[in-house]
C-alpha positions as CSV (number, residue, x, y, z in Angstrom):
1,M,98.5,107.5,215.4
2,S,97.0,104.1,214.8
3,D,99.0,101.3,213.1
4,D,96.4,101.2,210.3
5,L,96.7,104.9,209.7
6,A,100.5,104.9,209.8
7,A,100.6,102.0,207.3
8,L,98.2,103.8,205.0
9,L,100.3,106.9,205.0
10,E,103.4,104.9,204.2
11,R,101.5,103.3,201.3
12,I,100.3,106.6,200.0
13,E,103.8,107.9,200.1
14,S,105.1,104.8,198.3
15,D,102.4,105.3,195.6
16,D,103.7,108.8,195.1
17,V,100.2,110.2,195.7
18,R,100.0,113.9,196.0
19,L,96.2,114.4,196.1
20,L,93.7,112.1,197.8
21,R,90.0,112.2,196.9
22,F,87.5,111.7,199.7
23,L,84.6,110.2,197.7
24,Y,81.0,109.4,198.6
25,C,77.8,108.7,196.6
26,D,75.0,111.1,197.5
27,P,71.2,110.3,197.4
28,S,71.0,111.5,193.8
29,G,73.4,108.7,192.7
30,V,76.2,111.1,191.8
31,I,79.7,110.3,193.0
32,R,81.0,113.4,194.7
33,G,83.9,114.3,197.0
34,K,86.7,116.5,198.1
35,Q,90.4,116.4,197.5
36,A,93.1,116.9,200.1
37,H,96.9,117.4,199.6
38,V,99.2,114.8,200.9
39,G,100.7,117.4,203.3
40,R,97.5,117.4,205.4
41,L,96.5,113.8,205.1
42,G,97.4,112.8,208.7
43,G,94.6,115.0,210.2
44,A,92.2,114.5,207.3
45,L,92.3,110.7,207.4
46,R,91.7,110.8,211.2
47,S,89.0,113.4,211.3
48,G,87.6,113.6,207.8
49,L,86.8,116.7,205.7
50,G,84.0,119.2,206.4
51,L,80.9,119.1,204.3
52,T,77.8,121.3,204.5
53,R,74.7,119.6,205.7
54,A,73.0,120.9,202.5
55,Q,75.2,119.0,200.1
56,N,73.1,115.8,200.1
57,A,70.1,118.0,199.2
58,V,71.7,118.7,195.8
59,N,69.9,116.7,193.2
60,V,71.2,115.1,190.0
61,L,70.8,118.4,188.1
62,D,72.8,120.2,190.8
63,D,69.8,122.0,192.1
64,L,69.8,122.7,195.9
65,V,66.5,121.5,197.1
66,P,64.9,122.8,200.3
67,V,64.9,120.0,202.9
68,A,64.2,120.6,206.5
69,D,67.3,120.0,208.7
70,M,69.5,120.1,205.6
71,E,69.9,123.9,205.1
72,P,73.4,125.3,204.3
73,V,74.0,125.9,208.0
74,G,76.2,123.6,210.0
75,E,78.6,120.9,208.9
76,I,79.1,117.2,208.9
77,R,82.3,115.2,208.2
78,I,83.2,112.8,205.4
79,V,85.4,110.2,207.1
80,P,87.3,107.6,205.1
81,D,87.1,103.9,205.5
82,L,90.9,103.4,205.4
83,A,90.5,99.9,203.9
84,T,89.0,101.4,200.7
85,Y,92.2,103.3,199.7
86,V,93.4,102.9,196.1
87,R,95.6,104.7,193.7
88,L,93.7,105.9,190.6
89,P,95.5,104.2,187.7
90,W,94.3,106.7,185.0
91,L,95.7,109.7,186.8
92,D,99.2,110.7,187.9
93,G,99.7,111.1,191.7
94,V,96.0,110.8,192.7
95,G,94.4,108.3,195.0
96,S,91.0,107.9,196.6
97,V,89.1,106.6,199.7
98,L,85.4,105.9,200.1
99,C,83.8,107.7,203.0
100,D,81.0,107.6,205.6
101,Q,79.2,110.7,206.5
102,V,79.1,111.4,210.2
103,G,78.2,114.2,212.6
104,H,80.7,115.9,215.0
105,D,80.2,113.0,217.4
106,G,81.5,110.5,214.8
107,R,78.1,108.9,214.4
108,D,75.8,108.6,211.3
109,W,74.1,112.0,211.0
110,G,70.9,110.5,209.5
111,C,71.5,111.0,205.7
112,C,74.5,108.7,204.9
113,P,73.5,106.1,202.2
114,R,76.5,104.0,203.1
115,A,75.3,103.8,206.7
116,F,71.9,102.8,205.5
117,L,73.4,99.8,203.8
118,Q,75.4,99.0,206.9
119,R,72.2,99.0,208.9
120,A,70.6,96.6,206.4
121,V,73.6,94.3,206.6
122,A,73.4,94.4,210.4
123,A,69.6,93.5,210.2
124,A,70.5,90.5,208.0
125,A,73.2,89.4,210.5
126,D,70.6,89.7,213.4
127,A,68.5,87.2,211.3
128,G,71.5,84.9,210.9
129,L,71.9,85.8,207.3
130,R,74.5,87.4,205.0
131,V,73.9,88.8,201.5
132,R,76.5,88.7,198.8
133,A,76.1,90.6,195.6
134,S,77.5,92.1,192.5
135,F,76.4,94.8,190.1
136,E,76.5,93.9,186.4
137,N,76.9,97.1,184.5
138,E,75.9,98.0,180.9
139,F,77.1,101.3,179.6
140,Y,77.9,103.1,176.4
141,L,81.2,104.5,175.1
142,A,80.7,107.6,172.9
143,E,82.7,110.3,171.1
144,R,81.9,113.9,171.2
145,T,80.5,115.5,168.0
146,P,79.0,118.8,167.1
147,D,75.6,117.0,167.0
148,G,76.1,115.5,170.4
149,P,77.5,112.2,171.7
150,R,77.8,109.4,169.1
151,P,78.3,105.7,170.0
152,W,81.9,104.5,169.7
153,G,83.3,101.0,169.1
154,D,80.2,99.5,167.5
155,G,80.1,95.9,166.5
156,P,77.6,93.0,166.3
157,V,76.6,91.9,169.8
158,Y,79.0,89.4,171.5
159,S,81.1,89.4,168.3
160,S,84.8,89.2,168.0
161,A,84.6,92.3,165.7
162,G,82.8,94.3,168.5
163,L,85.3,93.1,171.1
164,D,88.2,94.2,168.8
165,R,86.8,97.6,168.2
166,A,86.3,98.4,171.9
167,A,89.5,96.6,173.0
168,P,91.7,99.7,173.3
169,V,89.4,101.2,175.9
170,L,88.0,98.0,177.5
171,N,91.4,96.5,178.1
172,D,92.6,99.7,179.9
173,I,89.4,99.7,182.0
174,V,89.9,96.1,183.0
175,D,93.5,96.7,183.9
176,A,92.6,99.7,186.0
177,L,89.8,97.7,187.8
178,T,92.2,94.8,188.4
179,E,94.9,97.2,189.8
180,Q,92.3,98.5,192.3
181,G,91.5,94.9,193.5
182,L,88.2,94.2,191.6
183,V,88.0,90.8,190.0
184,V,86.6,91.2,186.5
185,E,84.7,88.2,185.3
186,Q,83.3,89.4,181.9
187,A,83.9,92.3,179.6
188,I,81.8,92.1,176.5
189,N,80.1,94.2,173.9
190,E,76.3,94.4,174.3
191,Y,73.3,94.9,172.0
192,G,73.4,98.7,171.6
193,P,75.9,100.4,169.2
194,G,78.9,101.1,171.4
195,Q,77.3,99.5,174.4
196,Q,79.5,97.5,176.7
197,E,79.1,95.3,179.8
198,I,81.4,94.5,182.7
199,S,80.7,92.0,185.4
200,V,82.9,91.7,188.6
201,R,83.0,88.9,191.1
202,Y,80.4,89.0,194.0
203,A,81.3,90.1,197.5
204,D,79.7,90.9,200.8
205,A,77.1,93.6,200.4
206,L,79.1,96.6,201.6
207,T,82.1,95.7,199.4
208,A,79.8,95.1,196.5
209,A,78.4,98.6,196.7
210,D,81.9,100.0,197.2
211,N,83.0,98.1,194.1
212,Q,80.1,99.6,192.1
213,L,81.4,103.1,192.9
214,R,84.9,102.0,191.9
215,L,83.7,100.6,188.6
216,R,81.6,103.6,187.6
217,D,84.4,106.0,188.5
218,T,87.0,103.9,186.7
219,V,85.0,103.5,183.5
220,R,84.3,107.2,183.3
221,G,87.9,108.2,184.2
222,V,89.7,105.8,181.8
223,A,87.3,106.7,178.9
224,E,87.6,110.5,179.4
225,C,91.2,111.0,180.7
226,S,93.0,108.2,178.7
227,H,90.9,108.1,175.5
228,G,89.0,111.3,175.2
229,L,85.7,109.5,175.1
230,L,82.5,109.8,177.1
231,A,81.1,106.9,179.1
232,S,77.4,106.9,179.8
233,F,75.7,104.8,182.4
234,A,72.4,106.6,181.8
235,P,69.4,104.2,181.7
236,R,68.4,105.3,178.2
237,P,70.9,107.8,176.7
238,W,69.3,107.8,173.2
239,P,65.5,107.8,172.7
240,D,65.7,105.1,170.0
241,G,68.5,103.1,171.5
242,I,68.7,100.1,173.8
243,G,68.7,101.0,177.5
244,S,71.4,100.2,180.0
245,G,70.7,98.4,183.2
246,T,72.8,97.6,186.3
247,H,71.5,94.3,187.3
248,I,72.0,93.3,190.9
249,H,73.0,89.6,191.3
250,F,72.6,88.5,194.9
251,S,72.6,85.4,197.0
252,L,71.6,84.6,200.6
253,W,74.2,82.9,202.9
254,D,74.3,81.7,206.5
255,A,75.9,84.0,209.1
256,D,79.4,82.5,208.6
257,G,79.2,82.9,204.9
258,A,79.9,79.2,204.5
259,T,76.7,78.0,202.9
260,N,74.6,79.5,200.1
261,L,71.0,79.3,201.3
262,M,69.5,80.3,198.0
263,P,69.3,76.9,196.3
264,D,67.0,74.1,197.4
265,A,68.8,71.3,199.3
266,A,67.7,68.7,196.9
267,D,67.9,70.6,193.7
268,P,70.4,73.4,193.2
269,F,68.4,74.6,190.2
270,A,65.4,75.3,192.4
271,V,64.9,78.0,195.1
272,S,64.9,77.0,198.8
273,E,62.1,77.9,201.1
274,K,64.1,80.6,202.8
275,G,65.4,81.9,199.5
276,G,61.9,81.9,198.1
277,A,60.7,83.9,201.1
278,F,63.5,86.4,200.5
279,L,62.6,86.7,196.8
280,A,58.9,87.0,197.6
281,G,59.7,90.0,199.9
282,V,61.7,91.7,197.1
283,L,58.7,91.2,194.8
284,D,56.2,92.4,197.4
285,H,58.1,95.7,197.9
286,L,59.3,96.1,194.3
287,P,56.9,98.9,193.3
288,A,58.4,101.0,196.1
289,L,61.9,99.6,195.8
290,V,62.3,100.8,192.2
291,A,62.4,104.3,193.6
292,L,65.8,103.3,194.9
293,T,67.0,100.9,192.1
294,C,65.5,102.8,189.1
295,P,65.4,106.3,190.7
296,S,65.9,108.8,188.0
297,Y,63.5,110.5,185.5
298,L,64.8,108.5,182.5
299,S,64.8,105.2,184.4
300,Y,61.2,104.7,183.4
301,D,61.9,105.2,179.7
302,R,64.0,102.0,180.0
303,L,61.4,99.9,181.9
304,R,59.4,98.9,178.9
305,P,57.7,95.6,178.2
306,S,59.7,93.1,176.1
307,A,63.0,95.1,176.4
308,W,64.8,92.7,178.8
309,A,64.5,95.3,181.5
310,G,62.0,93.7,184.0
311,S,59.1,96.1,183.6
312,T,56.6,94.2,185.8
313,V,56.5,92.6,189.3
314,S,57.4,89.1,188.1
315,W,59.9,86.3,188.6
316,G,61.1,83.2,186.7
317,Y,63.9,80.8,186.1
318,D,66.3,82.2,183.6
319,N,63.5,84.5,182.4
320,R,65.2,87.7,181.2
321,E,61.9,89.6,180.9
322,A,61.1,89.1,184.5
323,A,62.1,91.7,187.1
324,L,63.6,88.9,189.2
325,R,65.5,86.1,187.3
326,V,66.7,83.1,189.2
327,A,69.9,82.3,187.3
328,S,70.8,78.7,186.6
329,P,73.9,77.6,188.5
330,F,77.2,76.4,186.9
331,R,78.1,72.8,186.7
332,G,80.7,71.8,189.3
333,R,79.9,74.8,191.6
334,E,76.1,74.6,191.6
335,R,75.6,75.7,195.3
336,E,78.2,78.5,195.3
337,S,76.9,80.0,192.0
338,A,73.2,79.9,192.7
339,N,71.9,83.5,192.7
340,A,69.0,85.7,191.7
341,E,69.2,88.8,189.5
342,L,67.2,92.0,189.9
343,K,66.9,93.4,186.4
344,A,64.9,96.4,187.5
345,C,68.0,98.4,188.5
346,D,70.2,100.9,186.6
347,A,73.3,102.9,187.4
348,S,71.5,106.2,188.2
349,S,70.9,104.4,191.5
350,N,73.1,105.0,194.6
351,P,74.3,101.4,195.1
352,Y,74.1,101.6,198.9
353,L,70.5,102.6,198.7
354,A,69.6,100.1,196.0
355,L,71.2,97.1,197.8
356,G,70.2,98.2,201.2
357,G,66.6,98.5,200.1
358,L,66.7,95.1,198.4
359,I,68.1,93.5,201.6
360,L,65.4,95.0,203.8
361,A,62.6,94.0,201.4
362,G,64.0,90.4,201.3
363,L,64.3,90.2,205.1
364,D,60.7,91.3,205.4
365,G,59.7,88.4,203.2
366,V,61.7,86.0,205.4
367,E,60.2,87.4,208.6
368,R,56.6,87.1,207.2
369,G,57.2,83.7,205.6
370,L,56.0,84.9,202.2
371,D,55.6,82.4,199.4
372,L,56.6,82.9,195.8
373,P,53.8,82.8,193.2
374,E,54.2,80.5,190.2
375,P,57.2,81.4,188.1
376,A,56.6,83.1,184.7
377,T,57.9,80.8,182.0
378,V,57.3,83.3,179.1
379,D,57.5,87.1,178.8
380,P,55.2,88.3,181.5
381,A,53.8,91.0,179.1
382,T,52.3,88.1,177.0
383,L,50.4,86.4,179.8
384,G,46.7,86.3,179.9
385,P,44.8,87.7,183.0
386,E,44.5,84.3,184.7
387,E,48.1,83.3,184.1
388,A,49.3,86.7,185.2
389,R,47.3,86.4,188.5
390,R,48.8,83.0,189.2
391,C,52.3,84.4,188.6
392,G,51.6,87.5,190.7
393,V,52.4,89.7,187.7
394,R,51.5,93.4,188.2
395,P,52.8,96.6,186.7
396,L,55.6,98.6,188.1
397,P,55.3,102.4,188.5
398,A,55.0,104.1,185.1
399,D,57.2,107.1,186.1
400,Q,59.5,108.5,188.8
401,R,56.7,110.4,190.5
402,E,54.6,107.2,191.0
403,A,57.6,105.3,192.2
404,L,58.3,107.9,194.9
405,A,54.7,107.8,196.0
406,R,54.9,104.0,196.4
407,L,58.2,104.4,198.4
408,E,56.6,107.0,200.7
409,A,53.8,104.6,201.4
410,D,56.1,101.6,202.1
411,P,56.6,101.4,205.9
412,V,59.5,98.9,205.8
413,L,61.7,100.8,203.4
414,M,60.9,104.2,204.9
415,K,61.6,103.0,208.4
416,G,64.9,101.5,207.2
417,L,65.9,104.8,205.5
418,G,65.1,106.8,208.6
419,D,63.5,110.2,208.8
420,L,66.1,112.5,207.3
421,L,67.4,110.2,204.5
422,G,63.9,109.3,203.6
423,R,62.7,112.9,203.4
424,C,65.8,113.9,201.5
425,I,65.3,111.2,198.8
426,L,61.6,112.1,198.4
427,A,62.3,115.9,198.2
428,T,65.3,115.8,195.8
429,R,63.9,113.2,193.5
430,R,60.5,115.0,193.3
431,A,62.3,118.2,192.5
432,E,64.2,116.4,189.8
433,Y,61.0,115.0,188.3
434,D,59.3,118.4,188.2
435,R,62.3,120.1,186.5
436,C,62.8,117.3,184.0
437,V,59.2,117.5,183.0
438,R,59.7,121.2,182.3
439,M,63.0,120.6,180.5
440,G,61.7,117.8,178.2
441,D,63.3,114.4,177.5
442,A,65.9,115.6,175.0
443,A,67.3,118.2,177.3
444,V,67.3,115.7,180.2
445,R,69.3,113.2,178.1
446,E,71.9,115.8,177.3
447,A,72.2,117.0,180.9
448,T,72.5,113.5,182.4
449,F,74.4,111.7,179.6
450,S,77.6,111.2,181.6
451,V,76.6,112.3,185.1
452,F,76.5,108.8,186.6
């Protein structure tokens, strides 16, 4: 038994954990897993737990979608990253670990989203770069009623009244996140009735994606188990309500992680040449990338003009209508805090796919030496044709089907995903789209209100 494993087993015993969850996020964006009793943890932590090859071919509606090489024959293993262990604060005697999916030989079997992000991180390292990121989540708290979920804890946006009304739940969520090692930077009430936002400190890319799973799981768990409420990260849970995004804040660093390469050397409020090339790559691939960052049927109900959602291929300095916002840095820590924000992202995304795709898109821009167009200084939807051309503004896909077509036609992202994972995403999401069209928007909202 390795020293790391022995130390973890001692910690689990000290935490009085009886059940350990082996969690992963599948290509549909749903956090799934299995649970093992403490009595068999020694073997399970070493070898993982068995999982049918077909499990990743289950879409967000729990439909098993036919995907070649992912039939319900044969098994893979979900093997924990021992460093990700936490005790779940909202439950008695339960802990969890985050897992990679591997074949019997211990290697990526071709459809592991976490492995996809690890490959993207490795590609960045090969280019002498490191990406740090954080996911900024908007979500709703709601109470169950005979007429369906109703927003809970409403108050004027950013108001002390709104903060007070949500405090019994938000305080518990923040405490639970802190206990699991996440550094909460902001917890505020947002524009929609009952809508909240939590921001956590940035980290290296893989940790950032792991943190996103922790945050989503914690918000849902504390709301449901401790307060009897629902939490919804759905991109647009009510047809007449404000949508919820999960903006990716990211910055580009040198290989040692010592220097932020995003700001210009002479002006930390401007973008460097390398940072600009990275952002230009993200913009160039964005019509395909949204199939990973805004991947669900209702994602495209959120991506509307003049809704602070980033509904076009566009960028600008502190422009909250642009898909890419270059955020102004903070005084006294200008170079450290310089970052960009991808607004065209929501929590129906698998964070490993979303962030891995963003990294590959940006690296392609660096490799090709792409230049940014002019920044949009107003809402891109209000620009005239000539201004829009100079700013490189063009529409994003109008729906999930179009986004998937753009993804399938993008050689950089499809090569990065690999054959099996790429085919799985296309097949499961297309099946989701077809069924959602048949169901109608109201039924889809009900079915996916608290799935993510």
